[in-house]
Backbone as numpy.savetxt, mean C-alpha at the origin, in Angstrom:
# Nx Ny Nz CAx CAy CAz Cx Cy Cz
9.17 -19.67 19.99 9.43 -18.47 19.22 8.68 -17.30 19.86
9.29 -16.12 19.83 8.70 -14.96 20.47 7.56 -14.38 19.63
7.85 -14.05 18.36 6.86 -13.40 17.49 6.77 -14.15 16.17
5.54 -14.39 15.72 5.31 -14.97 14.40 4.73 -13.87 13.51
5.42 -13.54 12.43 4.93 -12.57 11.45 4.30 -13.34 10.31
3.05 -13.01 9.99 2.30 -13.75 8.98 1.90 -12.79 7.85
2.30 -13.13 6.63 1.96 -12.27 5.51 2.59 -12.78 4.23
2.73 -11.90 3.28 3.39 -12.24 2.02 4.49 -11.22 1.77
5.51 -11.65 1.04 6.62 -10.79 0.68 6.82 -10.87 -0.84
7.46 -9.86 -1.42 7.67 -9.89 -2.88 8.47 -11.11 -3.32
8.19 -11.64 -4.54 7.11 -11.20 -5.43 5.76 -11.79 -5.00
4.62 -11.18 -5.37 4.52 -9.98 -6.21 4.78 -8.71 -5.41
5.11 -7.63 -6.13 5.30 -6.34 -5.49 3.95 -5.70 -5.21
3.83 -5.09 -4.05 2.61 -4.40 -3.66 2.83 -3.74 -2.31
1.93 -2.84 -1.94 2.09 -2.13 -0.68 2.21 -3.04 0.52
1.39 -4.10 0.57 1.39 -5.00 1.72 2.67 -5.85 1.73
3.05 -6.39 0.58 4.23 -7.26 0.54 5.50 -6.47 0.85
5.57 -5.23 0.36 6.75 -4.40 0.64 6.81 -4.04 2.12
5.65 -3.69 2.69 5.60 -3.38 4.12 6.10 -4.56 4.94
5.63 -5.76 4.63 6.02 -6.95 5.39 7.51 -7.23 5.24
8.02 -7.11 4.02 9.45 -7.35 3.79 10.31 -6.36 4.56
9.90 -5.10 4.57 10.69 -4.08 5.30 10.58 -4.27 6.81
9.41 -4.74 7.28 9.25 -5.03 8.70 10.21 -6.15 9.12
10.34 -7.15 8.28 11.28 -8.25 8.56 12.72 -7.73 8.60
13.07 -6.86 7.66 14.40 -6.25 7.67 14.63 -5.48 8.97
13.59 -4.78 9.42 13.70 -4.00 10.65 13.86 -4.92 11.86
13.16 -6.05 11.86 13.30 -7.04 12.94 14.71 -7.61 12.98
15.27 -7.86 11.80 16.64 -8.36 11.74 17.62 -7.34 12.31
17.41 -6.08 11.93 18.28 -5.02 12.43 18.14 -4.85 13.93
16.89 -4.97 14.43 16.64 -4.79 15.85 16.83 -6.05 16.67
17.26 -7.13 16.01 17.54 -8.41 16.67 16.31 -8.94 17.43
15.16 -8.85 16.75 13.92 -9.38 17.31 13.86 -10.89 17.05
13.46 -11.65 18.07 13.31 -13.09 17.91 11.97 -13.37 17.23
12.00 -13.67 15.95 10.77 -13.85 15.19 10.92 -15.02 14.21
9.77 -15.44 13.68 9.74 -16.36 12.54 8.72 -15.81 11.56
8.77 -16.27 10.33 7.87 -15.75 9.30 7.08 -16.89 8.69
5.76 -16.66 8.58 4.88 -17.62 7.91 4.38 -16.98 6.63
4.71 -17.60 5.49 4.34 -17.06 4.19 2.95 -17.54 3.79
2.02 -16.62 3.66 0.64 -16.97 3.32 0.51 -17.55 1.92
1.52 -17.36 1.08 1.48 -17.96 -0.25 1.58 -19.48 -0.17
2.05 -19.99 0.97 2.16 -21.44 1.18 1.21 -21.92 2.26
0.09 -21.20 2.41 -0.85 -21.47 3.50 -1.49 -22.84 3.40
-1.49 -23.55 4.52 -2.43 -24.66 4.74 -2.75 -24.68 6.23
-3.90 -25.14 6.58 -4.41 -24.98 7.94 -3.55 -25.70 8.98
-2.96 -26.83 8.60 -2.15 -27.60 9.56 -0.87 -26.85 9.91
-0.15 -26.40 8.90 1.11 -25.68 9.15 0.83 -24.35 9.86
-0.29 -23.73 9.50 -0.67 -22.46 10.13 -0.92 -22.67 11.62
-1.67 -23.71 11.94 -1.98 -24.03 13.34 -0.70 -24.33 14.13
0.19 -25.12 13.54 1.44 -25.47 14.22 2.30 -24.24 14.49
2.36 -23.34 13.50 3.18 -22.13 13.67 2.62 -21.25 14.78
1.30 -21.12 14.84 0.68 -20.32 15.89 0.93 -20.93 17.27
0.90 -22.25 17.34 1.04 -22.94 18.63 2.44 -22.77 19.23
3.42 -22.44 18.40 4.81 -22.30 18.86 5.17 -20.86 19.21
4.21 -19.95 19.11 4.53 -18.53 19.23 3.82 -17.88 20.41
4.50 -16.90 21.02 3.88 -16.12 22.09 2.97 -15.03 21.53
3.42 -14.45 20.41 2.64 -13.42 19.72 2.59 -13.77 18.25
1.49 -13.46 17.61 1.35 -13.74 16.18 0.70 -12.54 15.51
1.39 -12.00 14.51 0.97 -10.76 13.85 0.63 -11.05 12.40
-0.65 -10.90 12.06 -1.12 -11.17 10.70 -1.32 -9.87 9.94
-0.80 -9.84 8.71 -0.99 -8.71 7.79 -1.94 -9.16 6.69
-3.14 -8.60 6.67 -4.11 -9.03 5.66 -5.29 -8.05 5.63
-6.09 -8.15 4.58 -7.36 -7.44 4.52 -8.50 -8.44 4.32
-8.17 -9.74 4.36 -9.14 -10.81 4.18 -9.87 -11.06 5.50
-11.16 -10.71 5.55 -11.92 -10.78 6.80 -11.96 -12.20 7.37
-12.14 -13.20 6.53 -12.23 -14.59 7.00 -10.91 -15.04 7.59
-9.80 -14.67 6.94 -8.48 -15.04 7.45 -8.19 -14.32 8.77
-8.58 -13.06 8.86 -8.39 -12.31 10.10 -9.11 -12.99 11.25
-10.35 -13.40 11.01 -11.12 -14.06 12.07 -10.53 -15.41 12.43
-10.13 -16.20 11.43 -9.52 -17.50 11.70 -8.27 -17.33 12.56
-7.46 -16.36 12.20 -6.22 -16.10 12.94 -6.52 -15.78 14.40
-7.43 -14.85 14.62 -7.74 -14.42 16.00 -8.38 -15.56 16.79
-9.27 -16.31 16.15 -9.94 -17.43 16.83 -8.93 -18.49 17.26
-8.02 -18.88 16.35 -7.02 -19.89 16.69 -6.07 -19.39 17.77
-5.72 -18.11 17.74 -4.87 -17.55 18.78 -5.56 -17.64 20.14
-6.85 -17.39 20.16 -7.61 -17.52 21.40 -7.55 -18.96 21.93
-7.75 -19.92 21.05 -7.74 -21.33 21.43 -6.36 -21.72 21.97
-5.32 -21.22 21.32 -3.94 -21.60 21.66 -3.32 -20.71 22.73
-4.07 -19.69 23.17 -3.58 -18.72 24.15 -2.33 -17.99 23.65
-2.35 -17.69 22.36 -1.31 -16.89 21.73 -1.82 -15.46 21.58
-1.01 -14.47 21.93 -1.44 -13.09 21.78 -1.55 -12.74 20.29
-2.71 -12.22 19.92 -2.96 -11.94 18.50 -2.80 -10.45 18.20
-2.14 -10.19 17.07 -2.04 -8.84 16.51 -2.48 -8.94 15.06
-3.32 -8.02 14.63 -3.68 -7.98 13.22 -3.45 -6.57 12.68
-2.93 -6.48 11.49 -2.91 -5.21 10.76 -3.85 -5.35 9.58
-4.90 -4.53 9.58 -5.89 -4.58 8.51 -5.42 -3.64 7.40
-4.95 -4.21 6.30 -4.40 -3.41 5.21 -5.50 -2.99 4.24
-6.29 -2.04 4.70 -7.40 -1.54 3.90 -8.30 -0.73 4.81
-9.28 -0.09 4.24 -10.26 0.65 5.03 -11.25 -0.37 5.59
-11.47 -0.38 6.91 -12.36 -1.39 7.47 -13.80 -1.12 7.02
-14.60 -2.18 7.05 -15.98 -2.18 6.54 -16.01 -1.93 5.04
-14.95 -2.32 4.36 -14.91 -2.18 2.91 -15.40 -3.44 2.21
-16.19 -4.24 2.91 -16.69 -5.52 2.38 -18.22 -5.48 2.31
-18.80 -6.63 1.94 -20.25 -6.76 2.03 -20.66 -6.91 3.50
-21.96 -7.00 3.75 -22.46 -7.01 5.13 -21.91 -8.18 5.93
-21.89 -9.37 5.34 -21.41 -10.55 6.06 -19.93 -10.43 6.41
-19.10 -10.09 5.42 -17.66 -10.02 5.67 -17.30 -8.87 6.61
-18.06 -7.79 6.55 -17.83 -6.68 7.48 -18.14 -7.11 8.91
-19.17 -7.96 9.08 -19.50 -8.50 10.41 -18.37 -9.41 10.91
-17.85 -10.26 10.02 -16.74 -11.15 10.39 -15.51 -10.33 10.77
-15.25 -9.27 10.03 -14.12 -8.40 10.32 -14.27 -7.75 11.70
-15.48 -7.31 12.02 -15.74 -6.71 13.33 -15.51 -7.72 14.46
-15.89 -8.96 14.23 -15.66 -10.01 15.23 -14.17 -10.22 15.46
-13.40 -10.20 14.37 -11.95 -10.35 14.49 -11.35 -9.20 15.30
-11.80 -7.98 15.02 -11.31 -6.81 15.76 -11.67 -6.94 17.25
-12.90 -7.37 17.53 -13.38 -7.50 18.91 -12.54 -8.50 19.70
-12.22 -9.62 19.09 -11.52 -10.71 19.80 -10.01 -10.55 19.83
-9.48 -9.65 19.02 -8.03 -9.51 18.87 -7.41 -8.81 20.08
-6.19 -9.20 20.44 -5.48 -8.53 21.53 -5.07 -7.11 21.14
-4.50 -6.98 19.94 -4.12 -5.65 19.45 -4.47 -5.53 17.97
-5.60 -4.88 17.64 -5.89 -4.60 16.24 -5.15 -3.33 15.81
-4.56 -3.37 14.63 -3.87 -2.21 14.06 -4.59 -1.80 12.78
-4.94 -0.52 12.69 -5.54 0.02 11.47 -4.64 1.12 10.94
-4.91 1.55 9.70 -3.94 2.38 9.00 -4.39 3.81 8.73
-5.65 4.12 8.98 -6.10 5.48 8.73 -7.14 5.90 9.77
-7.40 7.20 9.81 -8.26 7.76 10.85 -9.68 7.25 10.77
-10.20 7.10 9.56 -11.57 6.61 9.38 -11.72 5.21 9.98
-10.76 4.33 9.69 -10.80 2.98 10.25 -10.65 3.00 11.77
-9.78 3.88 12.26 -9.56 3.96 13.71 -10.83 4.39 14.43
-11.52 5.39 13.88 -12.75 5.89 14.52 -13.79 4.79 14.67
-13.83 3.86 13.71 -14.78 2.75 13.76 -14.28 1.63 14.67
-12.99 1.30 14.54 -12.45 0.15 15.26 -12.32 0.38 16.76
-12.05 1.63 17.16 -11.87 1.91 18.59 -13.16 1.69 19.36
-14.30 1.80 18.68 -15.60 1.55 19.31 -15.83 0.05 19.52
-15.11 -0.76 18.76 -15.24 -2.22 18.85 -14.24 -2.79 19.84
-13.02 -2.24 19.83 -11.95 -2.73 20.70 -11.10 -1.54 21.14
-11.09 -1.26 22.42 -10.39 -0.08 22.94 -8.87 -0.20 22.83
-8.39 -1.40 22.50 -6.94 -1.58 22.35 -6.47 -1.33 20.91
-7.37 -0.88 20.07 -7.02 -0.60 18.67 -5.95 0.47 18.59
-5.00 0.25 17.71 -3.92 1.22 17.47 -3.95 1.65 16.01
-3.62 2.91 15.77 -3.43 3.39 14.40 -1.93 3.58 14.19
-1.37 2.78 13.30 0.08 2.82 13.06 0.32 2.90 11.55
1.16 3.80 11.16 1.46 3.98 9.74 2.10 2.72 9.16
1.74 2.41 7.91 2.35 1.26 7.23 3.73 1.60 6.67
4.13 2.87 6.79 5.38 3.30 6.17 6.60 2.85 6.96
7.50 2.17 6.28 8.81 1.81 6.80 9.82 2.16 5.71
10.76 3.05 5.96 11.75 3.37 4.92 12.56 2.13 4.57
12.98 2.01 3.32 13.79 0.84 2.94 15.12 0.84 3.67
15.48 -0.29 4.25 16.77 -0.43 4.92 17.84 -0.91 3.95
17.40 -1.60 2.91 18.33 -2.08 1.89 18.24 -1.17 0.67
19.36 -0.95 0.01 19.36 -0.12 -1.18 18.62 -0.84 -2.29
17.65 -0.14 -2.88 16.86 -0.73 -3.96 17.35 -0.16 -5.29
17.42 -1.00 -6.29 17.92 -0.57 -7.59 16.94 -0.96 -8.69
16.92 -0.14 -9.73 16.20 -0.50 -10.94 17.13 -1.27 -11.86
16.59 -2.17 -12.65 17.42 -2.83 -13.65 17.90 -1.78 -14.65
19.00 -2.07 -15.31 19.52 -1.12 -16.30 18.50 -0.86 -17.40
17.70 -1.89 -17.73 16.67 -1.73 -18.76 15.63 -0.70 -18.35
15.10 -0.83 -17.11 14.10 0.12 -16.64 14.69 1.50 -16.42
15.91 1.55 -15.91 16.57 2.82 -15.68 16.75 3.59 -16.99
17.22 2.91 -18.01 17.41 3.55 -19.31 16.09 3.97 -19.95
15.05 3.16 -19.74 13.72 3.51 -20.25 13.25 4.84 -19.66
13.42 4.99 -18.35 12.95 6.20 -17.68 13.79 7.41 -18.08
15.10 7.24 -18.14 15.98 8.35 -18.54 15.63 8.84 -19.93
15.45 7.89 -20.85 15.11 8.24 -22.23 13.73 8.88 -22.31
12.80 8.37 -21.51 11.42 8.85 -21.51 11.33 10.26 -20.94
12.08 10.52 -19.89 11.99 11.80 -19.19 12.52 12.95 -20.04
13.69 12.80 -20.61 14.30 13.81 -21.48 14.25 15.21 -20.87
14.70 15.32 -19.61 14.77 16.60 -18.90 13.41 17.29 -18.74
12.34 16.53 -18.86 11.01 17.09 -18.69 10.69 17.19 -17.20
10.36 18.40 -16.74 10.05 18.60 -15.32 8.60 18.31 -14.97
7.86 17.79 -15.92 6.47 17.43 -15.65 6.28 15.92 -15.81
7.11 15.18 -15.08 7.02 13.73 -15.10 6.24 13.25 -13.89
5.06 12.70 -14.14 4.20 12.15 -13.11 4.37 10.63 -13.06
4.05 10.06 -11.94 4.03 8.59 -11.86 2.84 8.15 -11.03
2.41 6.93 -11.29 1.34 6.30 -10.52 1.61 4.81 -10.50
0.88 4.08 -9.68 1.13 2.64 -9.60 -0.15 1.87 -9.34
-0.12 0.60 -9.70 -1.27 -0.29 -9.51 -0.75 -1.70 -9.30
-1.17 -2.30 -8.21 -0.77 -3.67 -7.92 -1.34 -4.65 -8.94
-2.60 -4.42 -9.32 -3.28 -5.31 -10.26 -4.52 -4.60 -10.78
-5.13 -5.13 -11.83 -6.38 -4.59 -12.35 -7.52 -5.14 -11.48
-7.94 -4.37 -10.49 -8.95 -4.84 -9.55 -10.09 -3.83 -9.44
-11.19 -4.29 -8.82 -12.37 -3.46 -8.65 -12.79 -3.47 -7.19
-13.37 -2.36 -6.72 -13.82 -2.30 -5.34 -15.22 -2.91 -5.21
-15.80 -2.85 -4.02 -17.09 -3.52 -3.77 -18.23 -2.90 -4.57
-18.02 -1.67 -5.06 -19.05 -0.99 -5.87 -18.81 -1.14 -7.36
-17.81 -1.93 -7.73 -17.52 -2.16 -9.14 -16.66 -1.10 -9.79
-16.07 -0.19 -8.97 -15.19 0.84 -9.50 -13.78 0.30 -9.68
-13.13 0.73 -10.73 -11.72 0.35 -10.96 -10.89 0.95 -9.83
-10.27 0.10 -9.02 -9.65 0.54 -7.78 -8.60 1.63 -7.97
-7.71 1.47 -8.93 -6.57 2.38 -9.05 -6.78 3.53 -10.03
-7.90 3.56 -10.73 -8.22 4.68 -11.59 -7.21 4.94 -12.69
-6.55 3.90 -13.18 -5.50 4.06 -14.18 -6.07 4.45 -15.55
-7.20 3.86 -15.91 -7.78 4.15 -17.23 -8.16 5.63 -17.35
-8.64 6.20 -16.26 -8.96 7.62 -16.26 -7.71 8.47 -16.43
-6.62 8.06 -15.80 -5.36 8.80 -15.94 -4.82 8.70 -17.37
-4.95 7.52 -17.97 -4.52 7.36 -19.37 -5.30 8.33 -20.26
-6.59 8.43 -20.02 -7.44 9.33 -20.79 -6.99 10.78 -20.63
-6.67 11.17 -19.40 -6.23 12.55 -19.13 -4.89 12.85 -19.81
-3.91 11.95 -19.65 -2.57 12.21 -20.19 -2.53 12.07 -21.71
-3.43 11.27 -22.27 -3.55 11.22 -23.73 -3.85 12.60 -24.31
-4.57 13.40 -23.52 -4.97 14.74 -23.97 -4.02 15.83 -23.46
-2.95 15.43 -22.77 -1.99 16.41 -22.21 -0.58 16.03 -22.64
-0.26 16.22 -23.93 1.01 15.71 -24.49 2.27 16.30 -23.86
2.17 17.48 -23.22 3.36 18.09 -22.62 3.69 17.49 -21.26
2.75 16.76 -20.71 2.97 16.09 -19.43 3.24 14.61 -19.69
4.07 14.00 -18.85 4.40 12.59 -19.04 4.01 11.79 -17.80
3.63 10.53 -18.04 3.17 9.66 -16.95 3.84 8.30 -17.04
4.42 7.87 -15.92 4.91 6.50 -15.78 3.88 5.70 -14.99
3.47 4.57 -15.53 2.54 3.68 -14.83 3.30 2.45 -14.37
3.46 2.33 -13.06 4.10 1.15 -12.49 3.06 0.03 -12.42
3.23 -0.97 -13.25 2.24 -2.02 -13.47 2.96 -3.37 -13.41
3.44 -3.76 -12.21 4.34 -4.91 -12.11 3.77 -6.24 -12.61
2.46 -6.40 -12.56 1.86 -7.62 -13.09 1.55 -7.51 -14.58
1.66 -6.31 -15.12 1.37 -6.09 -16.53 -0.09 -6.17 -16.88
-0.98 -6.16 -15.86 -2.40 -6.37 -16.11 -3.04 -5.19 -16.83
-2.64 -3.99 -16.50 -3.19 -2.82 -17.19 -2.67 -2.74 -18.62
-1.39 -3.02 -18.79 -0.81 -3.00 -20.14 -1.53 -3.99 -21.05
-1.78 -5.20 -20.54 -2.48 -6.22 -21.32 -3.91 -5.80 -21.61
-4.54 -5.13 -20.65 -5.92 -4.66 -20.84 -5.98 -3.63 -21.98
-5.04 -2.72 -22.01 -5.04 -1.71 -23.09 -4.84 -2.35 -24.45
-4.02 -3.41 -24.49 -3.80 -4.11 -25.76 -5.03 -4.90 -26.18
-5.64 -5.56 -25.21 -6.79 -6.42 -25.50 -7.97 -5.61 -26.05
-8.17 -4.42 -25.48 -9.34 -3.63 -25.85 -8.97 -2.43 -26.74
-7.74 -2.47 -27.30 -7.28 -1.44 -28.24 -7.45 -0.03 -27.69
-7.11 0.14 -26.42 -7.17 1.45 -25.78 -5.96 2.27 -26.21
-6.20 3.48 -26.66 -5.10 4.34 -27.13 -4.23 4.76 -25.95
-2.92 4.56 -26.10 -1.94 5.01 -25.12 -0.90 5.82 -25.88
-0.87 7.13 -25.66 0.04 7.99 -26.41 1.48 7.83 -25.92
2.40 8.45 -26.66 3.83 8.29 -26.40 4.30 8.97 -25.11
3.44 9.80 -24.52 3.82 10.46 -23.26 3.45 9.62 -22.04
3.09 8.35 -22.29 2.76 7.41 -21.20 3.67 6.19 -21.32
4.31 5.83 -20.22 5.24 4.70 -20.20 4.78 3.67 -19.17
4.62 2.42 -19.61 4.33 1.31 -18.71 5.63 0.63 -18.27
5.74 0.34 -16.98 6.79 -0.54 -16.47 6.10 -1.81 -16.00
6.35 -2.91 -16.71 5.50 -4.09 -16.52 6.22 -5.29 -15.93
7.32 -5.09 -15.27 7.97 -6.21 -14.58 8.23 -5.80 -13.14
8.71 -6.73 -12.33 8.99 -6.40 -10.94 10.08 -5.34 -10.86
9.82 -4.29 -10.12 10.79 -3.20 -9.97 10.47 -2.44 -8.69
11.42 -1.65 -8.25 11.24 -0.83 -7.05 10.50 0.45 -7.41
9.27 0.59 -6.91 8.54 1.83 -7.19 9.16 3.00 -6.44
9.81 2.73 -5.32 10.51 3.78 -4.58 11.54 4.45 -5.47
12.24 3.66 -6.29 13.24 4.22 -7.21 12.58 4.98 -8.35
11.39 4.53 -8.78 10.65 5.26 -9.81 10.23 6.63 -9.27
9.77 6.67 -8.03 9.40 7.93 -7.40 10.59 8.90 -7.38
11.76 8.39 -7.09 12.95 9.24 -6.98 13.33 9.88 -8.31
12.86 9.30 -9.42 13.17 9.84 -10.75 12.02 10.67 -11.29
10.93 10.80 -10.52 9.74 11.53 -10.97 9.64 12.88 -10.28
8.71 13.70 -10.77 8.49 15.02 -10.18 7.21 15.10 -9.35
6.24 14.23 -9.65 4.96 14.23 -8.96 4.43 12.80 -8.87
3.58 12.58 -7.85 2.94 11.27 -7.70 1.43 11.45 -7.63
0.70 10.57 -8.35 -0.77 10.60 -8.35 -1.30 9.27 -7.80
-2.25 9.37 -6.87 -2.92 8.19 -6.31 -4.42 8.36 -6.53
-4.91 7.86 -7.66 -6.30 8.06 -8.07 -7.15 6.83 -7.71
-7.21 6.51 -6.43 -7.87 5.27 -6.01 -9.28 5.51 -5.50
-10.13 4.47 -5.69 -11.51 4.55 -5.20 -11.62 4.14 -3.75
-10.62 3.41 -3.25 -10.57 2.98 -1.86 -9.11 2.82 -1.48
-8.81 2.82 -0.19 -7.40 2.74 0.22 -7.31 2.38 1.69
-6.10 2.10 2.11 -5.82 1.90 3.53 -4.93 3.05 3.97
-3.65 2.77 4.06 -2.65 3.80 4.34 -1.61 3.63 3.25
-1.77 4.35 2.17 -0.94 4.13 0.98 0.54 4.27 1.28
1.26 3.16 1.14 2.71 3.17 1.31 3.35 4.09 0.28
2.82 4.08 -0.94 3.39 4.90 -2.02 3.32 6.38 -1.69
2.19 6.82 -1.11 2.07 8.22 -0.72 3.12 8.57 0.32
3.29 7.71 1.31 4.27 7.97 2.36 5.69 8.00 1.77
5.97 7.11 0.83 7.29 7.11 0.20 7.53 8.40 -0.57
6.50 8.86 -1.29 6.62 10.10 -2.06 6.87 11.29 -1.13
6.11 11.37 -0.03 6.31 12.45 0.93 7.68 12.37 1.58
8.14 11.15 1.80 9.44 10.93 2.45 10.58 11.53 1.63
10.46 11.44 0.30 11.53 12.00 -0.55 11.18 13.40 -1.05
10.04 13.95 -0.60 9.72 15.33 -0.90 8.98 15.59 -2.18
8.27 14.59 -2.71 7.51 14.81 -3.94 6.13 15.39 -3.64
5.65 16.33 -4.48 4.25 16.74 -4.38 3.35 15.55 -4.71
2.26 15.40 -3.94 1.37 14.25 -4.09 -0.06 14.71 -4.30
-0.72 14.11 -5.30 -2.16 14.29 -5.51 -2.82 12.95 -5.22
-3.86 12.96 -4.39 -4.52 11.70 -4.05 -6.00 11.93 -3.80
-6.80 10.90 -4.08 -8.24 10.97 -3.84 -8.53 11.07 -2.35
-9.71 11.61 -2.05 -10.11 11.81 -0.66 -10.97 10.65 -0.15
-10.77 9.44 -0.69 -11.58 8.28 -0.29 -11.32 7.87 1.15
-10.13 8.20 1.67 -9.80 8.00 3.09 -9.04 9.24 3.55
-8.81 9.35 4.85 -8.02 10.48 5.34 -6.60 10.36 4.79
-6.03 11.49 4.40 -4.69 11.52 3.81 -3.73 12.32 4.69
-2.44 12.04 4.58 -1.46 12.78 5.40 -1.40 14.26 5.01
-0.87 15.06 5.90 -0.64 16.47 5.60 0.33 16.58 4.43
0.08 17.58 3.58 0.95 17.79 2.43 0.42 17.20 1.15
-0.69 16.41 1.25 -1.28 15.79 0.05 -2.36 16.71 -0.51
-2.34 16.95 -1.82 -3.41 17.69 -2.48 -4.52 16.72 -2.85
-5.73 17.00 -2.41 -6.84 16.08 -2.61 -7.51 16.29 -3.96
-7.88 15.19 -4.58 -8.63 15.20 -5.84 -9.82 14.27 -5.69
-10.79 14.41 -6.58 -11.94 13.52 -6.59 -11.64 12.32 -7.49
-12.08 11.16 -7.07 -11.83 9.93 -7.83 -12.39 10.03 -9.24
-11.51 9.75 -10.22 -11.89 9.72 -11.64 -12.54 11.01 -12.13
-12.22 12.12 -11.49 -12.77 13.43 -11.89 -11.68 14.19 -12.63
-11.76 14.23 -13.95 -10.73 14.85 -14.78 -10.56 16.33 -14.45
-11.66 17.04 -14.26 -11.57 18.48 -13.98 -10.90 18.73 -12.63
-11.20 17.88 -11.64 -10.57 17.99 -10.32 -9.07 17.75 -10.43
-8.71 16.73 -11.20 -7.29 16.40 -11.40 -6.58 17.54 -12.12
-7.21 18.08 -13.16 -6.60 19.15 -13.94 -6.37 20.39 -13.10
-7.35 20.76 -12.27 -7.21 21.93 -11.40 -6.07 21.74 -10.40
-5.97 20.52 -9.86 -4.91 20.23 -8.88 -3.54 20.28 -9.53
-3.43 19.72 -10.73 -2.15 19.71 -11.44 -1.74 21.14 -11.81
-2.68 21.94 -12.25 -2.37 23.32 -12.62 -1.89 24.13 -11.41
-2.31 23.74 -10.24 -1.91 24.46 -9.04 -0.66 23.91 -8.38
-0.04 22.90 -8.99 1.14 22.27 -8.39 2.39 23.11 -8.63
3.30 22.98 -7.73 4.61 23.62 -7.86 5.66 22.57 -7.55
6.59 22.37 -8.48 7.61 21.34 -8.28 8.48 21.62 -7.06
8.48 22.89 -6.60 9.27 23.26 -5.42 8.48 23.09 -4.12
7.27 22.54 -4.25 6.41 22.33 -3.08 6.92 21.18 -2.23
8.03 21.36 -1.60 8.62 20.31 -0.76 8.61 20.79 0.69
7.91 20.08 1.53 7.80 20.45 2.93 8.28 19.30 3.79
9.48 19.46 4.35 10.07 18.37 5.13 9.27 18.07 6.39
8.41 19.00 6.80 7.58 18.76 7.98 6.55 17.66 7.73
6.28 17.39 6.46 5.28 16.37 6.12 5.89 14.99 5.93
7.17 14.82 6.23 7.78 13.51 6.09 7.13 12.55 7.09
6.74 11.38 6.65 6.01 10.45 7.52 6.90 9.79 8.58
6.27 9.37 9.65 7.00 8.66 10.70 7.19 7.20 10.30
8.17 6.58 10.88 8.46 5.17 10.62 7.56 4.31 11.51
6.46 3.79 10.94 5.53 2.98 11.71 6.12 1.67 12.20
7.17 1.20 11.52 7.80 -0.05 11.91 8.39 -0.02 13.31
8.86 1.14 13.75 9.46 1.26 15.08 8.41 1.04 16.17
7.19 1.51 15.91 6.11 1.30 16.87 5.71 -0.17 16.93
5.74 -0.83 15.78 5.43 -2.27 15.77 6.49 -3.05 16.54
7.74 -2.68 16.37 8.81 -3.36 17.11 8.62 -3.22 18.62
8.14 -2.09 19.07 7.87 -1.91 20.51 6.77 -2.85 20.98
5.77 -3.10 20.11 4.73 -4.07 20.46 5.31 -5.46 20.59
6.26 -5.79 19.74 6.89 -7.11 19.78 7.71 -7.28 21.06
8.36 -6.21 21.50 9.26 -6.29 22.66 8.50 -6.34 23.98
7.32 -5.74 24.01 6.57 -5.65 25.27 5.65 -6.86 25.49
């Protein structure tokens, strides 16, 4: 086999799984000779066998131990290793950050997703590449009639419809709520004229609000099953990314791709066209929202298709 792609695909829905699924679609379109190893079915024997049959092996992960195992086995098997680190590097404790650095050092081609990570990784391995995680959908994505009708009814011709998303209820290494959803709920509870859709495919935030009796006003809508967030963006007017940490947010790139104004935290470098806010800072968010214009669409800020660059790596 020419290329082994290693990662996860939906379900569950998330930035990494969607990126991997779209990369596979792009490989099919480009007639790349590849195979796919699903990490959801990982065991060391099958993983070793798959690597041994491949000339190149590309792992998508942010797990430092898995990254190192992958690169080490590729070295043993003389398979060219590629890793895409889906997160800001050195976002771990001291030990795991050291393991991650070792993986970057030994890898044939490390790929990172933002400028901050690139500045650090290039000092470890001069072959480091910074490639966007954004790949436009090749297949038409649809919302179920249930979700579509929910959004249409919820929007009611309101031009102040915001959306945000969260893969799961998780915390960063400092104990901060990664996606900042609870802070957004607090803000929109006090802003009845503005509406917010929360894409919560695992339903973890929805369950948390129920468990702890957190007030969620009628201007906030949860979508709690698997659905295309790209389609939710297309029905919204603004996108908010209130994260404490990030890699290269696929959602931000999707929003920019269709011309939505984007507000996002400055925890990592952000693309041109994004209005920066401070994490969990209500006053910062309010000032940014007040300065937004729904007509703020700049086609110059449309992101590049990072998948095409990855395909060139596969071909060479």
